[in-house]
C-alpha positions as CSV (number, residue, x, y, z in Angstrom):
1,M,-6.1,-19.6,116.2
2,K,-2.3,-19.2,116.5
3,I,-1.8,-21.4,113.4
4,N,-3.8,-19.2,111.0
5,W,-0.6,-17.2,110.2
6,A,1.1,-20.4,109.1
7,E,-1.8,-21.4,106.9
8,R,-1.9,-17.9,105.3
9,L,1.9,-18.1,104.8
10,R,1.6,-21.5,103.2
11,Q,-1.1,-20.3,100.8
12,N,1.0,-17.2,99.9
13,V,4.0,-19.4,99.2
14,H,1.9,-21.8,97.1
15,E,0.4,-18.9,95.1
16,L,3.8,-17.4,94.5
17,A,5.3,-20.7,93.4
18,E,2.3,-21.3,91.1
19,S,2.6,-17.8,89.6
20,L,6.4,-18.1,89.0
21,G,5.9,-21.6,87.5
22,N,3.3,-20.3,85.1
23,L,5.6,-17.4,84.2
24,F,8.5,-19.7,83.4
25,V,6.3,-22.2,81.5
26,E,4.6,-19.5,79.4
27,S,7.9,-17.7,78.7
28,F,9.5,-21.0,77.5
29,H,6.3,-21.7,75.5
30,Y,6.5,-18.4,73.6
31,L,10.2,-18.5,73.2
32,A,10.0,-22.0,71.7
33,L,7.1,-21.0,69.4
34,F,9.1,-18.1,68.0
35,A,12.2,-20.2,67.6
36,I,10.2,-23.0,65.8
37,G,8.5,-20.4,63.6
38,A,11.7,-18.7,62.7
39,V,13.5,-21.9,61.9
40,T,10.6,-23.1,59.8
41,A,10.6,-19.8,57.8
42,W,14.4,-19.9,57.4
43,A,14.3,-23.5,56.2
44,A,11.5,-22.7,53.7
45,V,13.4,-19.6,52.3
46,M,16.6,-21.6,52.0
47,E,14.8,-24.4,50.2
48,F,13.2,-21.9,47.8
49,L,16.6,-20.2,47.2
50,G,18.1,-23.7,46.5
51,M,15.3,-24.3,43.9
52,L,16.2,-21.0,42.2
53,E,19.9,-21.8,42.2
54,N,19.2,-25.2,40.6
55,G,17.2,-23.6,37.9
56,H,14.5,-26.2,38.0
57,I,11.8,-27.3,40.4
58,K,10.8,-30.9,41.0
59,I,7.5,-32.2,42.5
60,D,9.3,-33.1,45.8
61,D,10.5,-29.5,46.1
62,I,6.9,-28.3,45.8
63,L,5.7,-30.9,48.3
64,L,8.4,-29.8,50.7
65,L,7.3,-26.2,50.5
66,F,3.7,-27.4,51.4
67,I,5.2,-29.2,54.4
68,Y,6.9,-25.9,55.5
69,L,3.5,-24.1,55.0
70,E,1.8,-26.7,57.2
71,L,4.4,-26.4,59.9
72,G,4.1,-22.6,59.9
73,A,0.3,-22.9,60.1
74,M,0.7,-25.3,63.1
75,V,2.9,-22.9,64.9
76,G,0.4,-20.1,64.2
77,I,-2.5,-22.2,65.4
78,Y,-0.6,-23.2,68.5
79,F,0.4,-19.6,69.2
80,K,-3.2,-18.4,69.0
81,T,-5.0,-21.3,70.8
82,N,-2.3,-23.0,72.9
83,H,-3.5,-26.3,71.4
84,T,-2.1,-28.3,68.6
85,I,-4.4,-29.5,65.9
86,L,-3.4,-33.0,66.7
87,T,-4.3,-33.0,70.4
88,P,-8.1,-33.6,70.1
89,E,-7.6,-36.3,67.6
90,I,-5.0,-38.1,69.7
91,N,-7.1,-37.9,72.9
92,S,-10.1,-39.2,70.9
93,K,-8.2,-42.2,69.7
94,I,-6.8,-42.9,73.1
95,G,-10.3,-42.8,74.6
96,Q,-11.6,-45.1,71.8
97,V,-9.2,-47.8,72.6
98,G,-9.8,-47.5,76.4
99,L,-6.4,-46.2,77.4
100,L,-7.7,-43.0,78.8
101,T,-9.9,-43.3,81.9
102,A,-11.5,-40.3,83.5
């Protein structure tokens, strides 16, 4: 009976640590997403301006712009769902070869 206060204190400390950990992880998560999105947008704009400066566009320039588009879409999907589009496919492949045991 006298130890109940210690158990309650332990649970409170655990809940506080878990809440603070979640706050830090989610804060880093969103900061990183915004940074990756901003860098991707900046790189795409700089590439486009470089094309205009050259006065001509090659096929590899267009393909590179599509890569930037895909990177931006991946950031958007990850921002909305907290999952990458690659995660289910990778987990499926790992499960198929028997590396993932449940």
